[in-house]
N, C-alpha and C positions, 0 to 999 in steps of 0.2 A: 124725797124733798123736791119742791118745784125747781125746774131748771129754766134758764133764759139764754137767749141769744140777742145780741145788740148789733143793729145794722146802721152804720153811720153813712149818710148819703150826701155827696157834694163834691164837685170838682175843686171847690176852694180848699177843702181839707187835703185832697191829694196833691194839690199844687203847693201847699204850704202857706197859702195866703191867710188862712184861718187855722188856729190851733184848736183841735177838738178837746173841749172840757166836759162835754156831755156824757161820754161813755165812762170816764172816771167817776163822775157824780152818780150815775146809775149803778155802777158796780158797788160803790160804797153803800148806797141806800138799800139796794137789793140784798146785799150781804147782811145788813142790819136786820132786814125783814126775814132772813132765812132762805133766800133764793140763791141758788148756785148759778152764777153767770159762767157759761161754758165756752162762749165764743164771742169775739168782737170782729166785725169785718167792715172795712171802709171801701166804698164803691163809688163810681162816678154817677152823674145824673143821666142815666140811660135806662129807658123803660124795660128793655129786655133783661138787662143785668139786674135791675131791681127786682123784677118778677122772678127771676131764677133764684136769687138768694132768699127772697121772702118765702117762696115755696119750700125751699130746702129747710129753712129755719122753722117754718110752721110745722113741718113734719117731725123735726128733731127735738124741739123744746116746748115746754109748757107755755112759756111767754116769749113773745118776740117784740122788741122795742126798736122802732125806726126813729132816726134823728135827722132832720133836715129835709129839704126838697118839697116843702109845702108852702104855698103862697101864690101871688098873682102873676109871677113872671114866667118867661118862656122856659126857664130851666128848672122850674118847680114841677117835677115829674113823679114824685113819690106816690101820690094817689093813683096815678095812671098805672104805675108799676104794681102796686098792691092789687088793683082791680084785675090786671092781667094775670097775676099769680093765681088768683082764684077763679079765673074765667068769668068774671062779672063785668057788666057794663057800668058806665058812670051815669049817675042821675043827679039832678039838682035837688039839694036838700032845701025845702022851703023853710025849715027851721033855721038853718044857717043863713039863708038869704034874708030872712026877717031880722035876725040878729045883726047882720051887717047894716041893714037899713036903720035899725034903731041906734046903732053905735055911731053911724055917720050923719044921721038926720036927713038922708036923701036916698033916692033909689040907687041901688048898686049899679056900677058900670060893668062892662064886660070883663075887665080884669078882676074886679071884686067878685063877680059871680063865678069866676074860675075857682075861687076858694070855697064856693058852696057845692062844688062837684064832689060826690063821694061814691064809692062802690055800692051797688045795690045791696040792700040788707045790712049796711053798716050800722053800728050802734053809736050813739052820741052820749058822751058823759060830760055833764056840766063841770067846768073848771074853776070853781071858786068865784073870784071876782072878775075872771076873764070872760069876755063876751063870746070868744070862739071856743067851741067844745072840743074835747078829746075824741077823735074818731077811732073806732075799734072795729076791725074785721076779724071775726073768729078770735084767735088768740094773738092777733097782731095789733099793737098799740102804736098809733102814728103820732109822733111828737114833732114839734117844730125844732129848727136848729138853733134858734136864739136861746142861749142858756137860761136867761131869766124866765122866759115863757115855758121852756121845758120843765124847769123846776117847779113852777106853780102848778102846771098840769099834772106832774107826777104826784105832788102832794095831795091833789084833789082825788087821786085814785089809788094811793099807796096801799090802803087796807085790802085791796083786791089781790095783792101779791104776797100777803103774809104767809110765811111758813113757820118753821121752828128756827129761831135765830141762833147764831153761834155765840158761844161764850169764849172770850178772848183774854189770854194772859200774856203780858209782855215781860221779858227778862232781859235786862241790860247787862252785858257781860264785858269784863275788862280785858279778856284774853283774845288772841287772834282766833279766827275761825278754824284754822288748821290745828290749833291746840285743843279744841273741844269737839272736833268732828267725830272722834271715836265714841264719846259719850252720847252724842246725838244719834248715832247709828244704834247704839244699845237701847236708847230710849224708844226708838221706833220699833225695835224688836219686841220690847215689852208692851208698847201701846201702838199696835199697827193701824188703828183707826184714827190716830191723832193727826191733825193737820199741823205740821211743824214747818215753820219758816225760819231761815237764817239769813240775816242781812248785814254784811260788813259795812261799817261806817268809817270813812276816812277822816272827815273833818271834825268829828266829835272829840272832845277832850276827856270826858268822864267815862266813856265806854267805847269798845271797838266793834261789838257785834250786838245787834238786836235780834233776839229770838222771840217768835210768836208761837203760842200754843193755842189751838182752836179745836173745839168740839161742840156739838149740840147738846152734849151731856155734861152738865156742870160738874158732877162728881168725877167723871172720867178725866176732864181736863185738870181738875184739882189734884187727882192722884198722880197724873203725869207730871204736873208741876212739882209736886213734892219729890217725886223720883228724880227729876232733873236736878233739883237743888241739892239732892244728896249725892249726885254723881259729879257735879262740877267741883273743880279744885277750890280749896279754901281761899276766900278773898276774891274769887273770880266774878262775883255778882255785885254790880253797883246798886241796882234796885230792881224791884218787881212791881209791876202795875197790873 
């Protein structure tokens, strides 16, 4: 199945000035599409560090998603870092420059033209109703840090990332995790390929543990669910979704 790495770029994230909401969004959407996110890394706005991590993720995963560091200011260095990762030069995209001119109604200034710089050979994907395209270099998809823009751009390209989606079952249990741990171990012995999650909840009134059962095989996850329900003590299940 396809794999992915997410690279969150920005000093503002590392300093705590801004909270990253992009990587959780990407994880949820990619999971729905059937892509396994295997790593998330947050790094500063430094070209060498960006290049190092882009290069490593490019080799390790089917898809790489960068978030942040694209724009007209001095600290927007993601494009430079991606170019360095692939040993490519930057060139002005006349397509992007033209889009900027049409969007603003006048000739782009130097800061705006910085946004038209892309690594040589980059592909441009139109982003729905957004004037600025999604820039792609090999398997690296370069997204903005602004959550609303990132989501619109992702939606415009989401079918490119489709694999085999997971089937998810949720079981809400009224017992403490320590009371059902043995049954969970037994379940994984019987179903070793099952993705089983166990999440204690402190503030919930109706249940104490949320169990999640996931597999790309609907029949497999249903058999595992049936087995789990048969193992749990009577009255231990609040509901199943």
